[in-house]
Backbone as numpy.savetxt, mean C-alpha at the origin, in Angstrom:
# Nx Ny Nz CAx CAy CAz Cx Cy Cz
-15.69 -38.74 11.71 -16.51 -38.00 11.96 -15.85 -37.01 13.50
-15.13 -37.48 14.24 -13.93 -37.16 15.24 -12.67 -36.44 14.38
-12.14 -37.22 13.64 -11.16 -36.80 12.83 -11.33 -35.59 11.99
-12.68 -35.29 11.57 -13.64 -34.45 10.65 -13.36 -33.38 11.27
-14.04 -33.65 12.51 -13.91 -32.02 13.39 -12.14 -31.93 14.22
-11.15 -32.74 14.34 -10.22 -32.37 14.64 -9.50 -31.47 13.30
-9.86 -32.13 12.23 -9.15 -30.99 10.73 -9.50 -29.77 10.84
-11.12 -29.70 10.85 -11.61 -28.09 11.00 -11.06 -27.33 12.22
-10.61 -28.28 13.20 -10.48 -27.10 14.51 -9.06 -26.66 13.93
-8.14 -27.70 13.66 -6.57 -27.38 13.07 -6.50 -25.93 12.10
-7.69 -26.31 11.15 -7.50 -25.16 9.98 -8.36 -24.09 10.52
-9.09 -24.09 11.53 -9.38 -22.54 12.33 -8.04 -21.34 13.04
-7.48 -23.15 12.75 -6.17 -22.50 14.78 -4.78 -22.12 13.85
-4.96 -22.75 12.71 -4.17 -21.70 11.53 -4.05 -21.20 11.05
-6.06 -20.46 10.83 -6.15 -19.68 10.30 -5.87 -18.25 10.92
-5.87 -18.23 12.44 -5.63 -17.57 13.47 -4.17 -17.36 13.39
-3.39 -18.24 12.84 -2.50 -17.48 13.72 -1.95 -16.81 12.35
-2.41 -17.06 10.86 -1.83 -16.02 10.18 -2.70 -15.02 9.72
-4.07 -14.58 10.60 -4.70 -13.52 10.93 -3.40 -12.42 11.35
-2.91 -13.25 12.00 -2.56 -12.65 13.78 -1.32 -12.72 13.14
-0.26 -12.62 11.96 0.70 -12.37 12.06 0.10 -11.67 10.57
-1.19 -11.78 9.52 -1.47 -10.88 8.89 -1.12 -9.19 9.88
-1.93 -9.24 10.79 -2.21 -8.06 11.57 -1.48 -7.43 12.08
-0.20 -8.73 12.43 1.44 -7.36 12.48 1.83 -6.42 11.53
1.76 -7.83 10.20 2.20 -7.12 9.44 2.39 -5.73 9.07
-0.03 -6.05 8.83 0.12 -4.71 8.26 0.18 -3.77 9.51
0.71 -3.96 10.78 0.51 -2.72 11.83 2.35 -2.01 11.85
3.61 -3.21 10.90 4.59 -2.57 10.70 4.68 -2.05 9.58
3.76 -2.08 8.34 3.35 -1.63 7.20 2.70 0.49 7.85
1.83 0.25 8.88 1.17 1.50 9.08 1.88 2.27 9.91
3.95 1.68 10.66 3.95 2.65 11.05 5.10 2.67 10.22
5.45 2.03 9.34 6.44 2.72 7.57 5.27 4.09 7.56
4.27 3.82 7.45 3.64 4.98 6.17 3.63 6.17 6.96
3.43 5.93 8.46 3.80 7.84 9.99 5.28 7.93 9.72
6.38 7.43 9.47 7.36 7.44 9.21 7.52 8.12 8.15
7.19 7.86 6.82 7.08 8.22 5.70 6.72 9.23 5.12
5.58 9.59 5.82 4.31 10.67 5.86 5.37 12.15 6.76
6.01 11.74 8.21 7.20 12.86 8.65 7.74 13.32 7.87
8.37 11.93 7.31 9.99 12.75 6.30 9.31 13.40 4.92
8.07 13.12 4.48 7.45 13.85 3.45 7.42 15.30 4.11
6.71 15.79 5.41 6.67 16.31 6.06 8.02 17.38 5.56
8.61 16.75 7.11 10.40 17.57 6.44 11.04 17.90 6.12
10.56 16.68 4.11 11.55 17.16 3.51 12.84 16.29 3.17
12.74 15.12 3.99 13.71 14.14 4.48 13.72 13.24 2.88
13.75 13.55 2.31 14.32 12.73 0.29 15.02 11.07 0.84
15.87 11.57 1.60 17.26 9.60 2.07 15.94 9.36 2.70
15.77 9.39 3.86 14.25 8.63 4.93 13.31 8.76 3.84
12.45 9.33 3.06 11.39 8.87 2.54 12.15 8.12 1.39
13.18 7.82 0.58 13.60 6.85 -0.33 13.94 5.21 0.14
14.20 5.59 1.92 14.02 4.27 2.71 13.54 3.47 3.18
12.55 4.92 3.21 10.68 4.14 3.65 10.14 3.39 1.95
10.02 4.06 1.40 9.67 4.00 0.62 10.19 2.39 -0.50
11.53 1.83 -0.49 11.55 0.27 -0.87 11.09 -0.36 0.35
11.76 0.05 1.58 10.96 -0.49 3.14 9.62 -1.18 2.62
8.86 -0.36 2.26 7.23 -0.25 2.33 6.91 -1.22 0.44
7.74 -1.18 -0.19 7.70 -2.07 -1.13 8.10 -3.08 -0.84
8.66 -3.32 0.02 9.49 -4.85 0.15 8.07 -5.63 1.81
7.98 -4.62 1.83 6.75 -5.07 3.30 5.48 -5.69 1.92
5.37 -4.28 0.89 3.79 -4.93 -0.14 3.73 -6.57 -0.65
4.97 -6.88 -1.12 5.72 -8.40 -1.85 5.09 -8.93 -0.55
5.82 -8.99 0.79 5.68 -9.69 1.88 3.68 -10.25 2.26
3.34 -8.58 2.07 1.81 -9.13 2.34 0.71 -9.82 1.21
1.71 -9.65 -0.09 0.40 -11.25 -0.68 0.97 -12.24 -1.01
2.32 -12.31 -0.02 3.03 -13.35 0.50 1.26 -14.14 1.69
1.55 -12.85 1.86 0.91 -14.10 3.53 -0.87 -13.69 2.76
-1.16 -12.89 2.58 -2.34 -13.17 1.57 -2.69 -13.92 1.31
-2.38 -14.25 0.05 -1.76 -15.91 -0.35 -2.55 -17.33 0.16
-1.30 -17.36 1.68 -1.58 -17.88 2.44 -2.72 -18.20 3.03
-3.32 -16.77 3.45 -4.67 -17.13 3.95 -5.96 -17.62 3.04
-5.62 -16.72 1.95 -6.66 -17.62 0.95 -6.83 -18.91 0.83
-5.74 -19.12 0.55 -5.39 -20.80 1.42 -5.90 -21.38 2.09
-5.91 -20.75 2.57 -6.78 -21.57 4.48 -8.12 -21.55 3.98
-8.84 -20.44 3.93 -9.99 -19.72 3.55 -10.71 -21.08 2.93
-9.85 -21.35 1.39 -10.40 -22.24 0.44 -10.73 -22.96 0.96
-9.16 -24.32 1.63 -8.87 -25.20 2.07 -10.49 -25.52 3.05
-10.62 -24.82 4.31 -12.04 -24.29 4.65 -13.22 -24.47 4.56
-13.42 -24.06 3.56 -14.80 -23.53 2.53 -14.74 -24.95 1.39
-13.33 -25.43 1.13 -13.83 -26.95 0.66 -14.69 -27.92 1.56
-13.86 -28.25 2.93 -14.53 -29.53 3.57 -15.31 -28.72 4.27
-16.01 -27.44 4.42 -17.10 -27.62 5.10 -18.39 -27.48 3.82
-18.11 -27.47 2.07 -18.87 -28.27 0.99 -19.72 -26.58 0.69
-18.66 -25.08 1.10 -19.12 -24.72 0.72 -18.74 -23.92 -0.56
-19.32 -22.50 -1.37 -18.77 -22.45 -2.00 -17.45 -21.47 -2.28
-16.76 -21.77 -2.82 -15.23 -20.44 -2.56 -15.22 -19.69 -3.19
-15.77 -19.57 -4.44 -15.84 -18.65 -5.10 -15.26 -17.28 -4.58
-15.98 -17.10 -3.77 -16.26 -15.64 -2.70 -16.16 -16.57 -1.45
-14.42 -15.71 -1.18 -13.74 -16.64 0.01 -13.82 -15.55 1.20
-14.18 -15.63 2.21 -15.65 -14.68 2.84 -14.96 -14.83 4.66
-14.30 -13.73 5.08 -14.09 -14.84 6.81 -15.42 -14.01 7.82
-16.02 -13.71 7.34 -17.25 -13.03 7.98 -18.77 -14.38 8.26
-18.02 -14.87 6.61 -19.47 -16.34 7.12 -18.28 -17.14 7.50
-16.89 -17.55 7.59 -16.68 -18.45 8.68 -16.71 -18.22 9.82
-17.02 -16.84 10.32 -17.46 -16.70 11.54 -18.52 -17.16 12.41
-19.60 -16.94 10.87 -21.01 -17.33 11.22 -21.11 -18.94 11.51
-19.73 -19.50 11.16 -19.96 -21.22 11.22 -18.88 -21.70 12.02
-18.43 -20.91 12.62 -17.54 -21.80 13.23 -17.98 -22.26 15.06
-16.76 -22.56 15.87 -17.18 -23.10 16.87 -17.26 -22.02 17.84
-17.78 -21.81 18.84 -18.18 -20.84 19.98 -16.32 -20.17 19.92
-15.51 -21.80 20.69 -13.67 -21.46 20.95 -13.45 -20.38 19.80
-13.73 -20.40 18.73 -13.20 -19.62 18.00 -13.54 -18.32 17.20
-15.28 -17.89 17.37 -15.97 -17.64 17.59 -14.87 -15.78 18.05
-14.92 -15.13 19.18 -13.96 -14.39 19.82 -13.14 -14.04 19.00
-11.95 -14.94 19.10 -10.96 -14.77 18.21 -10.83 -14.04 16.69
-11.49 -15.04 16.17 -11.63 -14.22 14.70 -12.39 -13.13 14.48
-13.57 -12.90 15.55 -13.82 -12.05 14.83 -13.23 -10.51 15.67
-12.30 -10.98 16.89 -11.59 -9.82 17.09 -10.70 -9.40 16.22
-10.23 -10.02 15.31 -9.17 -10.27 14.17 -9.29 -9.47 13.33
-11.21 -10.37 13.17 -11.51 -8.91 11.50 -11.80 -8.04 12.10
-11.81 -7.09 13.34 -12.72 -5.51 13.66 -11.01 -5.32 13.57
-10.11 -6.06 14.27 -8.49 -5.25 14.04 -8.00 -5.62 12.72
-7.96 -5.83 11.45 -7.54 -6.50 10.14 -8.36 -4.74 10.01
-9.69 -4.65 9.77 -9.94 -3.68 9.13 -9.80 -2.66 9.79
-9.81 -2.28 11.24 -9.49 -0.71 11.78 -7.85 -0.85 10.87
-6.24 -1.90 10.90 -5.78 -1.50 10.53 -5.64 -1.13 9.13
-5.94 -1.68 8.31 -6.27 -1.27 6.93 -7.02 0.20 6.80
-7.66 0.33 7.30 -8.39 1.45 7.31 -7.57 2.83 7.72
-6.83 2.50 9.01 -5.98 3.11 9.16 -5.14 3.81 7.73
-4.24 2.75 7.49 -3.53 2.32 6.17 -3.83 3.53 5.10
-4.85 3.49 4.64 -5.77 3.51 3.36 -6.25 5.46 3.78
-6.26 5.69 5.03 -5.67 7.34 5.68 -5.01 7.61 5.25
-4.36 6.33 5.89 -2.36 6.97 5.60 -1.67 7.36 4.22
-2.25 6.74 3.52 -1.89 6.46 1.50 -2.55 8.42 1.56
-3.56 7.79 1.87 -4.10 8.97 1.25 -3.74 10.21 1.34
-3.41 10.83 2.65 -2.87 11.63 3.57 -1.33 11.93 2.99
-0.72 11.43 2.42 1.02 11.07 2.04 0.57 11.51 0.50
-0.43 10.87 -0.18 -0.87 11.58 -1.76 -1.16 12.81 -1.61
-1.53 13.20 -0.65 -1.86 14.88 -1.03 -0.80 15.40 -0.17
-0.08 15.19 0.69 1.60 16.12 0.72 2.17 16.06 -0.70
2.16 14.75 -0.86 3.32 14.99 -3.06 2.72 15.42 -3.49
1.42 15.94 -4.03 0.93 16.43 -4.46 0.89 17.80 -4.40
0.86 18.06 -3.63 0.59 18.98 -3.04 2.73 19.94 -2.96
3.47 19.24 -2.53 4.81 19.32 -2.49 5.17 20.06 -4.35
4.49 18.24 -5.30 4.75 19.19 -6.43 4.12 20.10 -7.19
2.76 20.32 -6.55 2.45 22.21 -7.03 3.65 23.50 -6.58
3.76 22.71 -5.81 4.62 24.40 -4.98 5.94 23.99 -5.81
6.33 23.45 -6.22 7.87 23.29 -7.00 7.49 24.17 -8.18
6.11 23.70 -8.71 5.75 23.48 -10.29 6.19 25.24 -9.72
4.50 25.87 -9.26 4.82 27.19 -8.77 5.87 27.77 -8.35
6.99 27.47 -7.82 8.26 28.38 -7.56 9.15 28.15 -8.81
8.50 27.14 -9.64 9.68 26.76 -11.34 9.30 28.02 -12.01
8.09 28.43 -11.93 6.87 29.43 -12.77 7.48 30.45 -12.19
7.08 30.60 -10.66 7.86 32.26 -10.80 9.05 32.70 -11.23
9.74 31.54 -10.98 11.61 31.86 -11.12 11.60 32.78 -12.10
11.10 31.31 -13.66 11.20 31.88 -14.65 10.18 32.48 -15.59
9.01 33.13 -14.63 8.99 34.71 -15.29 9.35 35.48 -14.28
10.28 35.66 -12.63 10.47 36.84 -12.91 11.69 37.22 -13.71
12.81 36.09 -14.39 14.52 36.73 -14.81 13.88 37.18 -16.32
14.93 38.28 -15.93 14.66 39.18 -16.92 15.41 38.65 -18.53
16.31 37.47 -17.93 17.71 37.25 -18.87 16.98 35.67 -19.18
15.91 35.29 -18.84 15.64 33.92 -18.87 15.60 33.35 -20.57
16.21 31.75 -20.01 16.40 31.02 -20.79 15.20 30.34 -21.33
15.16 29.83 -22.50 14.09 29.31 -23.20 14.11 27.58 -22.56
12.40 27.46 -22.47 13.01 26.12 -22.46 12.57 24.77 -22.88
13.18 23.95 -23.51 12.35 22.66 -24.40 11.27 22.74 -24.32
10.40 22.33 -25.71 8.88 21.64 -25.91 9.30 20.29 -25.51
8.06 19.76 -25.58 7.63 17.91 -24.87 8.36 17.41 -26.33
8.35 17.99 -27.41 9.35 17.48 -28.46 10.79 17.14 -28.39
10.65 17.85 -27.46 12.33 18.32 -27.77 13.08 19.35 -28.53
12.42 19.81 -28.98 13.18 21.07 -30.23 12.15 22.36 -29.70
13.30 23.31 -30.02 13.31 24.46 -29.80 14.01 25.61 -31.27
13.11 26.30 -30.82 14.11 27.25 -31.61 14.97 28.77 -30.53
16.10 28.47 -31.01 16.61 29.15 -30.12 16.67 30.99 -30.76
16.51 31.81 -30.18 16.76 33.34 -30.31 17.83 33.53 -30.58
18.66 34.04 -29.50 20.13 34.32 -29.57 20.18 33.82 -30.39
20.46 32.69 -31.36 21.76 31.84 -32.41 20.57 31.85 -33.73
19.65 31.80 -33.13 19.08 32.13 -34.15 19.00 30.55 -35.17
18.83 29.35 -34.45 18.85 28.04 -35.04 17.97 27.17 -34.23
17.21 26.49 -34.86 16.89 25.67 -33.85 17.29 24.55 -32.98
17.27 24.11 -32.04 18.13 23.29 -31.31 16.96 22.10 -30.47
17.87 20.59 -30.98 16.97 19.21 -31.02 17.00 19.58 -29.39
17.34 18.44 -28.64 17.12 17.63 -27.36 16.46 16.65 -27.27
16.78 15.48 -27.20 16.10 14.43 -27.45 17.30 13.46 -26.39
15.80 12.85 -25.47 16.70 11.58 -24.48 16.28 10.28 -24.44
17.09 9.56 -24.91 15.94 8.11 -24.45 16.12 7.55 -23.41
């Protein structure tokens, strides 16, 4: 019985380590998203491009951390003969020893807060980017509408009847 308790304790200790690593990773992602947002507002395409590349790398790293966390949670569920089809940190917090209750609860709330902030900034960035795209489309429309010697624009099929040469022009890109 003592060895089973030691295994559970070690497993919870490992889970806390993984959750702390996950939290640090999400905080780095959050900082990257804030810098990305600044680059969108400033119109710094090079900085934006660099942070999108960094974000993609961070996303793949977070998937690895999540897989590791889920493995530890599943192992803990299996050790306690619990249904591991729904892995949930809250259930572990309910069942854990008192010494792990506070650290796990704090990590849960910190993770939730950080992930909510990431979601908020991602939504703001999406709104900013959509606004920029609509602004560019509007400016292009105004520019083309204002020009007297406006050139024809290809249709979505790539075919256009060009007035000046009285011929059908084909422009297809693969």
